[in-house]
C-alpha positions in Angstrom: 75.9 -41.3 109.2 77.9 -44.1 107.2 76.5 -46.7 104.2 77.0 -49.6 106.2 74.4 -48.0 108.8 72.1 -47.4 106.3 72.6 -50.5 104.5 71.6 -52.1 108.0 68.5 -49.8 109.4 66.7 -51.2 105.1 67.3 -54.5 105.8 65.2 -54.0 109.2 63.3 -51.7 107.7 62.5 -54.1 104.7 62.2 -57.4 107.1 59.7 -55.1 108.8 57.4 -54.8 106.2 57.7 -58.2 105.2 56.4 -59.2 108.5 53.5 -56.9 108.3 53.0 -57.6 104.4 52.5 -61.9 105.6 50.2 -60.8 108.9 48.0 -58.5 106.4 47.5 -62.2 104.2 46.6 -63.6 107.0 43.8 -61.4 108.7 42.6 -60.8 104.8 42.4 -64.4 104.6 40.5 -65.0 107.7 37.4 -62.1 106.7 37.2 -64.6 103.6 37.3 -67.4 106.1 34.7 -65.6 108.8 32.1 -64.7 105.4 32.8 -61.2 107.0 35.1 -59.9 103.6 31.7 -58.7 101.6 31.0 -56.8 104.1 34.0 -54.9 106.0 36.2 -52.0 104.7 39.6 -52.7 105.5 42.1 -49.7 106.5 45.8 -50.2 106.2 47.7 -47.1 106.9 50.7 -46.4 109.7 51.5 -42.9 112.0 54.4 -41.7 110.0 57.7 -42.5 107.6 60.8 -42.9 107.8 63.8 -41.6 106.6 66.5 -44.9 106.5 69.0 -43.0 105.2 67.6 -40.1 102.7 68.6 -37.1 103.4 71.8 -38.2 105.5 68.8 -38.9 108.6 67.2 -42.5 109.2 64.2 -41.2 111.4 61.2 -39.5 111.4 62.3 -35.9 112.9 61.8 -33.6 109.9 59.6 -32.4 107.5 60.3 -34.0 104.0 58.0 -36.3 101.8 59.9 -39.6 103.2 59.2 -38.8 106.6 55.7 -37.8 106.6 53.9 -39.1 103.9 52.8 -42.5 105.0 50.7 -45.4 103.2 47.0 -45.3 103.1 45.1 -48.1 101.1 41.3 -48.9 101.9 38.8 -51.6 100.0 35.9 -52.3 100.9 32.2 -53.6 99.5 31.5 -51.3 96.3 34.6 -49.4 96.7 37.2 -49.5 93.1 40.2 -52.1 92.9 43.3 -51.0 92.3 42.3 -47.3 91.6 45.4 -44.8 92.9 44.9 -41.0 93.4 47.5 -38.5 94.1 44.6 -36.4 96.1 46.0 -35.3 99.3 44.8 -36.8 103.2 45.2 -36.3 106.7 45.3 -39.9 109.1 42.1 -37.7 110.0 40.7 -38.2 107.3 39.7 -41.7 108.1 37.2 -41.2 110.6 34.7 -38.8 108.0 36.0 -41.3 105.7 34.2 -44.1 107.3 31.3 -42.7 108.5 30.2 -41.8 105.1 31.6 -44.9 103.4 29.1 -46.8 106.2 26.6 -44.6 105.8 27.1 -43.0 109.5 26.4 -38.9 110.1 29.7 -37.5 111.5 30.0 -36.1 114.9 29.6 -32.0 114.4 33.9 -31.7 115.8 35.0 -33.8 113.1 38.0 -31.5 111.2 38.7 -33.8 108.4 37.5 -34.2 105.6 35.9 -36.8 104.1 38.1 -38.9 100.9 34.3 -41.4 99.7 34.2 -38.5 96.9 37.9 -39.5 95.7 38.3 -42.9 96.8 34.8 -43.6 93.7 35.7 -41.1 91.2 33.3 -38.5 92.2 36.1 -35.9 92.5 39.8 -35.6 92.1 40.5 -33.4 95.5 39.4 -32.5 99.1 42.1 -29.7 99.0 44.5 -27.6 97.4 47.4 -27.7 100.2 48.9 -29.0 102.9 50.2 -27.9 106.6 52.6 -30.2 108.3 54.6 -29.3 111.4 57.1 -30.6 113.4 57.1 -29.9 116.9 57.9 -25.8 117.8 61.1 -25.2 115.0 60.0 -27.0 111.8 57.0 -25.7 109.7 55.5 -26.3 106.3 53.1 -26.2 103.8 53.1 -26.8 100.0 50.6 -26.8 97.0 49.7 -29.0 94.0 53.7 -29.3 93.3 55.9 -26.6 95.4 57.0 -27.2 98.7 57.7 -24.5 101.2 59.9 -25.8 104.8 60.5 -23.3 107.7 63.0 -23.7 110.2 63.3 -21.7 113.4 65.9 -22.5 115.6 66.7 -21.0 118.8 66.0 -17.8 116.4 68.0 -19.0 113.6 64.9 -19.2 110.4 66.6 -21.4 106.9 63.9 -21.5 104.4 63.3 -24.4 101.8 62.1 -24.6 98.5 61.3 -27.4 96.6 59.9 -28.4 93.2 58.4 -31.6 93.8 57.6 -32.6 91.0 61.1 -32.2 88.6 63.2 -32.7 92.1 60.6 -35.8 94.0 64.2 -36.4 95.8 64.0 -33.0 97.5 68.0 -31.9 96.8 68.3 -28.8 95.1 67.1 -25.7 97.7 65.4 -23.4 95.2 64.5 -21.2 98.2 67.5 -18.5 97.4 66.5 -18.6 93.6 65.7 -15.0 93.0 63.1 -16.7 90.2 61.1 -17.9 92.3 60.8 -14.9 95.4 56.9 -14.4 94.0 55.8 -18.4 94.8 58.2 -18.2 98.2 56.0 -15.2 99.0 53.2 -17.3 98.1 53.3 -19.9 100.0 54.5 -17.7 102.8 51.2 -16.4 103.5 49.6 -19.8 102.8 51.8 -20.9 105.6 50.1 -18.2 107.8 46.7 -18.9 106.6 47.0 -22.4 107.8 48.8 -21.8 111.5 46.3 -19.3 112.2 43.3 -21.6 111.0 44.4 -24.3 113.1 45.3 -22.9 116.3 49.3 -23.2 116.2 51.0 -23.5 119.3 53.2 -21.0 117.9 53.4 -17.7 116.8 52.6 -17.5 112.9 55.5 -14.6 113.2 58.3 -17.4 114.2 58.0 -18.2 111.3 56.2 -16.5 108.2 58.1 -13.0 107.5 
């Protein structure tokens, strides 16, 4: 990606989020004017992130943090204002979360976890790790600090390990660092557990050594 192309895409990205910000303002203003702001929960989220130049990429076809993380803002009556949390969340947590916030019993088939206790400050998190996948050739897992990404492309395997605390931009791959072998092994087993628990369409043996 040339610097010129990346700048062009970043400019378009800022234009789009400015556009979204403007119309979110219109929605919130309409709620105030209609008298429903006091009994409405507002959720702002998105379906995926974009690389916009990071790691030489532009889109979402990867498992780096910049492309898999999305905005998630929840506000409404009785909810704390301006509170931020680092708790891990999936978008499919929204269904049980809104059920709990509105006093509605969630169906037994719901697989997500309610984030309401985290939002209200009653607990710090609802899960200790996260699993993510892209098609049949990328899988990743992370705990509260480290992230393991495994690739299997036409039978060729590649491993990346990043310390998200000291290397948030994921520029230093620790997978070949002998001092990290135990950590890599632990995350490797955690990845296998997630793949089996979620009935992954890819065999765990494709990614877990």
